[in-house]
C-alpha positions in Angstrom: 17.4 4.6 -10.2 14.7 3.2 -8.0 12.0 0.7 -9.0 8.8 0.0 -7.1 6.6 -2.9 -8.0 3.3 -3.8 -6.4 1.5 -7.2 -6.5 -1.4 -9.0 -4.9 -4.4 -7.1 -6.1 -7.5 -8.9 -7.4 -11.2 -9.4 -7.1 -12.7 -10.4 -3.7 -16.1 -10.5 -2.2 -17.1 -8.1 0.6 -15.8 -9.4 3.9 -12.9 -11.1 2.3 -9.2 -10.5 2.6 -6.2 -9.6 0.3 -2.5 -9.1 0.9 -0.7 -6.5 -1.2 3.1 -6.6 -1.6 5.5 -3.9 -2.6 9.2 -4.3 -3.5 11.6 -1.4 -3.9 15.0 -1.9 -5.5 17.9 0.4 -6.5 19.7 3.1 -4.5 17.5 3.7 -1.5 18.5 5.8 1.5 18.0 4.0 4.8 15.8 6.8 6.3 12.8 6.3 4.1 9.1 6.0 4.5 6.9 3.6 2.6 3.3 4.0 2.1 0.2 2.7 0.4 -2.2 5.0 -1.4 -5.3 4.3 -3.4 -7.3 6.0 -6.1 -10.9 5.2 -6.9 -12.5 6.3 -10.2 -13.4 10.0 -10.1 -11.6 10.5 -6.8 -8.3 11.9 -5.6 -5.5 9.6 -4.6 -5.5 9.2 -0.8 -3.2 7.8 1.8 -4.2 4.4 3.1 -1.3 3.7 5.4 2.4 4.5 5.9 5.3 3.0 7.8 8.7 4.4 8.7 11.9 2.4 8.8 11.6 2.3 12.5 8.1 0.8 12.3 5.9 3.8 13.2 2.6 3.5 11.3 -0.2 5.8 10.2 -3.6 4.7 8.9 -6.5 6.4 7.3 -9.5 6.4 9.6 -11.5 4.4 7.0 -9.1 1.4 7.3 -8.1 1.4 10.9 -8.8 -1.9 12.5 -9.1 -3.7 9.2 -5.8 -3.1 7.4 -2.3 -3.8 8.7 0.9 -2.4 7.2 4.3 -4.1 7.8 7.7 -3.9 6.2 10.9 -5.8 5.9 13.8 -3.4 6.0 16.4 -5.9 4.9 14.5 -6.5 1.7 13.0 -3.1 1.2 9.6 -4.7 0.9 6.3 -3.7 2.4 2.9 -5.5 2.8 -0.6 -4.4 3.3 -2.9 -7.0 4.9 -6.5 -6.0 4.1 -9.3 -7.8 6.0 -13.0 -7.2 6.2 -12.9 -5.6 2.8 -15.8 -3.4 1.7 -17.0 -2.3 -1.8 -15.7 1.2 -1.0 -12.2 -0.2 -0.7 -12.3 -0.7 -4.5 -9.5 1.3 -6.1 -6.1 1.1 -7.7 -3.6 0.8 -4.9 -0.1 2.4 -5.2 3.1 1.9 -3.3 5.4 4.8 -2.6 8.8 5.1 -1.1 10.1 8.5 0.0 13.5 9.7 1.1 13.6 13.3 -0.2 12.6 12.0 -3.6 9.4 10.0 -4.1 9.1 6.9 -6.2 5.8 5.3 -7.1 4.8 1.9 -8.4 2.5 1.3 -11.3 -0.5 0.3 -9.1 -2.5 -2.8 -8.6 -6.3 -3.1 -8.9 -8.4 -4.1 -5.9 -12.0 -4.8 -6.6 -14.4 -5.7 -3.8 -17.8 -7.0 -4.9 -20.9 -6.6 -2.8 
């Protein structure tokens, strides 16, 4: 069984910063990909950023240059540093770990006020 837990969401003013954390535990294969997704009200869930175990990253165009994804392989943890936040970044942010199977966290709310 794999558990995925996010933390670090909250309310911030536009232009501010937040750091999200994701911790995965359980039986996890080493060749995995971790990613952050978000879902705003009335919209589909979308990829924000992903990172392989080797450190290769992929970002949505809307967050490039503002968000940074990093991971600690030894701890199966992942972080998303979000800078220059905009009201359109408001969403529930989800962590996912994939290695054939996919495991999702419960989500953490990020609200950016204008």
